[in-house]
N, C-alpha and C positions, 0 to 999 in steps of 0.2 A: 252598393258597389265598393264603398270604402271598407266594409266588413270583409268582403271577398279579398280585397287587396291585402289587408292585414293577415288574413288566413294564409294566403300564398307566401307572404313574407315570413310568417312564423314557421311555415312548413318546410323552409329551406334547410333546417337543421344547422349543424356546425358550419357547413360551408357558407350558408347564407350569413351567419354571424361574422365569419371572417371577411366576407365581401363587404360587410358594413363596417366592421371595426378597423380594418387596415386603411381604407380611405379616410376614416376619421382621424387616425394617427397621422396620415400624410397631411391632411388639412391643418392639424395642429403644428406640425414641424414647419410647414411653409409659412404659416402666419407668424410663428415665433421668430423665424429667421428674417422675414421681411421687416418686422418691427425693429429688430436689432439693427438692420441696415439703415432703415429710415431714421432711427435715433442717431446713428453715427453721422449721417449726412446732415441731419437737422442741427446736431450739435456743432459741427464745423461751420455751417452757415451762420448760426447764431454768434459763434466766436468772431467770424469775419465781420459781421454787422456791428458788433459791439466795439471792435477795435479799429474800424475804418477811420474814425474821426482823428486818430492820433497822427496820421500822415497828412500834412497840410497840402491844400491846393491853392495856388495863387488866386487872389481876388480878381473877379471879373468886374465888379462894381467898386464903389469906394470902400477901401479896407477899413475894418473896424478893430482889428487886433493883429498881433504878431504871434506866430506859433513856431517854436523850434523844439528840439529834443535830441536825445541820444540814448543809447543803451549802456547803462552802467552795470556793474556786476557786484554781487556779494558772494564771495566764493565763486562757484560756477553757476549761481542762480542769476539769470538776467534781471535787471532792474530798469524798467522803462521810465525814463524821466521826460515829462512833457513840460516845457517852459512856455508860459503865456504872459503876454503884456497887452493891456487894453489901449487902443488908440482913441476911442470915443466912449461915451457913456452907454452906447448901444451895442457893446461887445456881446457876442452870442454866449448864452449860458452853456456851461459845460454839460454835456449829456448826462442825465441822471443826477445832477447836482443842483440845478435850478438857478445858478448864478455864475459869475465869472470871478476867479480868484483875485484878491487884492495883492499889491506888491508885498513880498515877504511872507505871504501865506504858503503853507505846505499842506497839501492834501495827500493822504497816503491810503493805499489799500489796507484792509485789515491785517493781512499777513505781514506787510512791511511795517505797519504801526507796532505790531507785536515784537518784531525783530528789533526795531529801534528802541523799544522800551527795555528789552531783555539784554541787549549787547552794550558794551561800553561805547560812549559817544565817539571815541577815536577810531572805531571800526566801521561805523555806519552813520549815526545821526549827525556827526560833524560835517558831513558832505552837504547838508542843507542849510539854508539861511536862518532857520528857526525851528521851533517844535511843531509837531503835527497839530493843525487847527481843525481838521475834519477828516473823516474816513470816507473813501470813495465808495459809491454805491456799486452793487454787483452788475448794474446795467452797463458799466464801462470796463469791466474786467473780463479777461479771457477765461480764467478759471479761478476757483476759490483760493488757491495758494499763490497767485501771481503777485509779484512785487511791482507796484506802480506808484509813482509820485508825480503830482501836478504841482508845479512851483510857480507862484505869481511873481512877475518881474515888472519893473518899470520900462517904458519903451526905450529909454536911453541907456539901459544897463548894457555893459559890453557884451554879455552873453547873447543879447538880442540883436546885435548889429554885426557881429563877426561872421565871416564865411567859415564853414566847417568842411573838412576834407570828406569827400564822399566815399562810401564803401563801394566795392566792386559790384555787388548785386544785392546786398542787404540794405533795404531802404530805411530801416529803423535804426541802424547802427549809428548814424549821424545825420541829422536833419538840419540843414541851414535854415535859420529863422526866415519865415515867409509871411508876407502880409496877406491876411485872409479876410473874407467877409461872411464866412460860414464854415461849417464842419464838412470834411470830406466824407463821401459815401463809398469810396473805392477801396476795397481791401488791398493790403500790401501783397507782394509776390509770395511770401511764405503762406499766408492764409489761402490764397488761390491754389498753391501747390498742394496743400493738404486736402483741399476740397476735391481736387482732381484725383489725388491718390485714393480718397474715399470712394469716388465714383468708379475708379478702376477696381477697387475691392468689391463694390456692388455688382459690377458686371461679372467678375470672377465667380461670385457666389450665386448669382441668379441663374447662370448656365445650368448647374445641376438641379436647381429648383424647377426649371422648365421640364426636365425629364421626369422628376418626381410627380409634378402635377399631371403630366400625361399618363403616368402609371395609375395615379389615383382615379382619373377619369375612366381609364380603360377597365379598371377593376370594378368600378361602380356600375359599369354597363354590362358586366359578365352575365350572371343568371337572369338579369332583368330583361334580356332579349326574349327569353322564353316566357317570362311572366307577362310582358306586354303583349306578346303574340297570343297568349292564352286569353287575356282579357278582351282583346279585339275579337277573337273568334267566338267568345261568349256573348258578344253583342255590345261591348262598351264602345262609345263613340271616340273619335280621335281627340276631341277636346277633353273628355273625361280622363282619358289615358295620359295625355300630356300634362294636364293639371295635377293629377295625383303623382305623376313621376317627378315633376318639378318640386312638389311639396316634400316628397320623400328624400330626394337628393339634397335639397337645400337644408333639410333638417339635420341629416347626418353630417354633411360638410360644415354646417353652422356650429354644431356641437364641437367638432374638432377645432375649428378656427377660434371659437371662444376660449377653449382650453389653452390654445397657443397664446392668446392674448393675455390670459390670466398668468401663465407661466412667465411671460415677458415682464409683466408688471411686478411680479415677485422678485425678479432678478435685476431690476433697474438699479437698486442701491449698489449691487455688486458691479454692474457695468459702469457706474459713475466713478468707480475707483481706478479704472484702467487709465494709466497715465499716457497721454498723447500730447506731444509738443510741450513737454515740461510740466504738465499738471493734469489733475483729474477733471471732473466735470461738475457743473451744477446739475442737480437731478432733473430739472426742467429741460435741460438741453437734450438729454438722451432719452427723455420720455415723450414720445409723440403725443400730442394732445388728443382729447376725446374724439373730436371730429376725424382726425387722421387715423386713429386706431379703428374707429367704427368703419371708416371708408376702406381700410385695409382688410378688415374681416369680411365686409360685404364683397370686396373685389375677389378675395380668395373663394368665397362661396359661389359668387357668380361665375367665375372662370371655370372652376371645377364642375359646377352644375351644367353649364353650357357645353363643356367638353364631353361630359358623360351623355348628355341629352342628344348631342349630335351623333354619337355612336349608336343611339337607340332608334333613330329615325327609320331605318329599314324595317324594324319590327312593327312600327306604327303604320307605315305605308303598305307593307306586304307581309301580314302576319303569317300566312300559310307558307310563304317562301322562306320564312325564318327557320322553320323546322327542316328545310331541305338544303339550306345554304350553309356552307362552311366559310367562316370569315378568314380572309387572307389580307395581308398588308403588303405594301410595296416598299422597295428599297430606294426608289429614285429620289433625288434631291428635289425639294420643293422650291418653286420660284421665289416665294416670299422670304426665304432665307437670305438670298442674295440682296434683296431689297433692304432687309433689316440690317445687314452688314454695312451696306453703303450709307444708309441713313444714320446709323449709330456713329460711324467714323466721322461723317460730315458734321453732325451736330456737336460732337465732342471737340473737334478742331475749331468750330466757331465759338464755343463756350470757353475753351481753355486758353490761358495766357502762357502756358509753359509747353514749349515744343518738345521738351525732353519727355514729359509725362504723356503727351499726346502720341508720341511715337510708340511708347509702350502700350498705350490703350489700343492703338491701331493694330499692333501685332496680336494682342490678346483677343480682340474681336474677330479678326480675320481667321486666326488659327483656332481659337476656341470655338467660335460658332461654326467655322468650317468643319471642325471635328463633329459637332452635333449634326450637321447637315449630311456628312458623308459616312457617319457611323453605321447606319443601317446598310448602306452599300457594302461597306467592309465586312459586316457580319454575314451578308448574303454570299459574298465571295468566299469567306471562310467555310460557310456551310456547304457550298458546292464542292469545294476542295476536299472537305472531310468525307462527304458522301461518295465522291469519285474515287478516293484512295483508301476507303475504309477496309480494314481487314477483319472486322468483327461487327456483329449486329448493333452493339451499343453505339459505336462510333458512327455507323451508317444512320441510325435513327437520329442521333444528335445533329448530324450534318443536314439531313432532310428537314428536320424541324427548324433549324436555323435558317435554311434557305427559303422555306415556305413562309416563315413569319419573322423576317429580319428586324422589322421595326419594333415589335414587342420585345425581341431579344435584346435589341439595343437599349431599350428603356430599362431593362434589368441590369445590364452591365455598364450603361452609360454613366451612371453616377460615380462609379469607381474610376472610369476612364477620365472623367472631368476632374475628379480628385487628384489623379495622377498628373493631369495638365497643370492644375494649380500648384501642386507640390514641385513640379519642375520649374515653373515660373518663380516661385518663392525661393527655391534652392539656389538659383543662379542670379536672380534679380535683386533680392533684398540684401545679401551680405556683401554687395559691391564695395561699400565703404568700410567694412569691418577691418580691413588691413590698415586703415588710417588710424585706428584706435591706438595702436602702439606708438605711432609718431605723436599723436595728440597727448598721450600720457607722458611721453618722454619730455615734452616741453611744458608740463603742467606747472613748473616752478617759475615760469617766465611770464611777465606782464608786458605787453607791447602796445605802445601808443604812437600815433603819428603826430609829429610836431613840425614846425617850420624849420627848413634847413638853414635859413639865414641866421637864426638865433640859436642854433643847435648847441654850440659850445656854452653859451650863457645859460641855456636851459639845463644842461648837464650839471654845471656848477651849482645852480640854484637847487636842483633836485637833490644833489648830494648833501647840500647844507640842510635842507628841510628834513631829510631822513636822519642825519646825524643829530640834529636838534631834538627830534622826536624819539630818538633812540630806537629807530626801526632797523631791524637786521635785514637789509636789502642792498644789493649792488647795482649801480647804474652803468649801463652800457649803451652803445649806439650801433645800429645795424642799417642795412640798406632799406629804402622804403618799399612798400608793396609794389608789385609790377604794374598795377593799373594807375599809379600816381607818378607824376613827373619828378624831376630833380629838385623842385622847390620844396619837397618834403623829405623828412628823414624819420627813422623809427627810434624811439627811446625805449629801452628795455630795462625793466626792474626784475632782478633775480632774487626771489625770496622763497625758499623751500617751504616755510611754514605758512599755511593758508591764513592763519590769524594775522601774521605780519603782512601778507599781501593786502588784506582789507585795510589794515592800518596805513599801509603805504598809499593805497588808493585815496583814502580819506584825507591824508596829509597833502597829497599832491593836488587834489581838487580844491582844498581850502587855499592853497598857494597859487591857484590859477595856472598850474603847469601841466594839467592833464588833458589829453585829447581822446578821440575815439579809440577804443581797444580793438585793434584790427585782428589780432589772432583769435580772440574769443568770438568776435563778431563773424568771422569767417568759419572757424572750425566747429564751434559749438552747435550752431543750427544744422550744419552738415551731419554732425554726429547724431543729433536728434532725428533728422530725417531717416538716417540709416536705422537707428534704434527703433523708431516708430514703425518703419517698414517691417522690421522683424516682428514687432508686437502685432501689427495688422496681419502679418502672415500667420502668426500663431492663433489669431482670432478666426481667420478664414479657414485654415486647415481643419480644425475640429468641426466647424459647421459643415464643410464639404464632406468630411468623413461621416458625420451623422446622416447627412442626406444620402450619401453613397450606401451606407449600411441599410437605411430604410428602403431605398430603391431596390437593392439586391433582394431583400426578403419579400417585399411587396411584389416586385416584378416576377420573381420565381413562382410565387403563388398564383399570380394573375395568369401566367403562361399555362399552368396546370389547368386552371378553370377554362381557359380558352381552348385547350386541346383535350377536354374531357371525353368527347366522343371518340377521338382517335385512340386515346388511352384505353377506353373500354373495349374498343374493337381489337386492339393489340392483346389485351388480357384474354378476351374470348378466343382469340386465335392461338392461345397457348404461350404467349411471350412471358418468360419468367419475370417476376418482380425485380430480381437482381439486375436484369438487363435494362429495364425501365429506369431503375435508380441510377445505374451507371451512365445511361444516356443523359439523364437529368444533370448529373455532375459535370459531364463534358460540356453540356450547353452553357454552364456557368463558368467553369474554370478556363476553357480554351479562349473564348472571346474576351474574358477579363484579362488574361495574360497578354494576348496580342494587342488589344486596344489600349491596355494600360501602358505597354511599352511605347506604342505610337504616340499616345497622349503625353507621356513624360518627355519624349524627344521634342514634341511640338511646344510644350511648356518651357523647356530649356531654350529653344530657339526664340520664343517671345520674350522670355526673361533677359536674354542676352542683349536686347535693345536698351536695357538700363545699365549695362556694363558687362564685363567679362570676369566674373568671380570664379575662382577655382572651386570645384566640387569637393576637394579634399580638405574640408574644414568641419569641425564638430556640428555646426548648424546644419549644413547641407546633408551630411551623413545622417544626422538625427531625423531630418525630414523624411528621407527615403526609407529609413528603418521603421519609422512610425507608419509610413504609408504601407509598407509591406505587412506590418502587423495588423493594421486595420483591414487590409484586403483579405488576409488569412481569416480573421475573425468574422468578416462579413460572409465569406464563402462557407465557413463552418456553420455559422448560425443559419444561413439560408438552407444548407443541406439538412441540418437537424430539424428545421421548421417544416420544410416541404416533404420530407420523407413520409410521415404519417398521412399527410394530405394526398400525396400521390398514390399511396396504397389504398386509401379510402375511395378516392375519385375513380381510380381505374377499375374498382370492383363494384361501383354503384351502378347497377343495371337500370335504375330509373332514368338514366340519361340515354338509354338505348331505345330507339323507336321500335 
């Protein structure tokens, strides 16, 4: 029986090889993209876990230590300073360090230690009570280039007893010393915001992958309908047929999935260099472990195999009817789509701590998955409209074929439609804060710290004296306090156009105990990073969506030809010119792509507007849509060039005719 199976497989010729090769490519693309997304999510989760200890939680039991901290800056690089003082001999060991710092000790990240050694002490090292006594382990760092200092203090040190002005929403900008009995495991709001953004990116990217997976399963079940029916009519048992089918499908999809995993492994060093939240990644962060990689490969193989096998069940149950039955699909929306939308939105709102991102996620899921659910219905309507108003045979044929099999037509153009949705979302959603870049750059020469209003005049005089003594070129001014602080506080500003002078001013003011939390950088810089990283994530998502859309267009067009081989042969025997068939094929791709792409782009703009209302007349947004148009044109051209010889060969292959 196995020999007969292999003979039937080899006897399929070039068409059989395409039906094997294209699903293999689809399996590789799906596996590669899934591993990239898993690496991004895993990396952000690891970052959140490694930095959660820095934000103290008040002791529930007897406190053993005091933890405070603030965010300092070297240029525009944040420098996280964690101050620790032991209250008892049982103070908890710093994660990854094995002990608690003694008073006067300074532990620094490798990047900070290198900077302190390379730069003059009046720019950086002078801010700390002594030289670096140990380097922090990577287990407590967010990324390899992060600047972090852990400073040991005594419990009665003024820095461990004074209240610090809170920031509006940046928890790490200024942390009032807190008595603790252990390390916090709750990530700060920035880490959770980035994790939510990554999950939003995952949803945006998974939507086109669903369509590509459906196409791969559909294509794998193409000629196998006849092959299974033949084996059943020759006496093969149901168990034999099912077993051999599973082995064949799993083999081909497994090869593709393994190739995708190998490609991902090769590109991990490149992925680790992509800067998110101010730095790159440890390779282990963006490299899913062996168990997760194997599980992903097995999941892709399992889903594609089960999807293809479910489409082959009619041939196993009723082999004779397979030769008489024409497969049709339906345009109606499936009930599980509504359940999925509700479940996804509900779970995200429960998991997320950021209502802003949750609102964007809700819009993406409802509009994006709604597009997936209603896409076949829209295609069916377009097909009926074309068939009813056709003035030529090519348009009439295209309309009938679209209305007869709208779901397979949607799978062909759905990838491009979803790429349009993602482009619309990215074009209006991510550049919301780009307009603030000019304002931020305009105030780049100004350092602003919050100080007590009661001693403001004395602080200004002391600051001016410190700067003159150190011969630092900076001007001292006062301004109104931030809107979220009351009149007990004021803002001290140092204007120093030279970045080197700014760092010298910071160091001198910290040594004189005149420095407070830097409010402007604490508020503006993370916002700029969020905007910049949103753009980076957008540029990561869009090529992936374009790759999936291109693969879906080519694979889907070929799959539709194989699905309609009997109709094409009949039309050829009836005297239909090849030029008409080719023209109908082009209309089947171009018209739904144009209409659904426009609808999807509008839906993407609507969902992206939940994050803000950015103008589309900016280089970033214009570039996105120009790139989308170019990708669409390339996909249509490639699909046309690829399917033309296949259409000619299939329509003239009389072996498909009973």
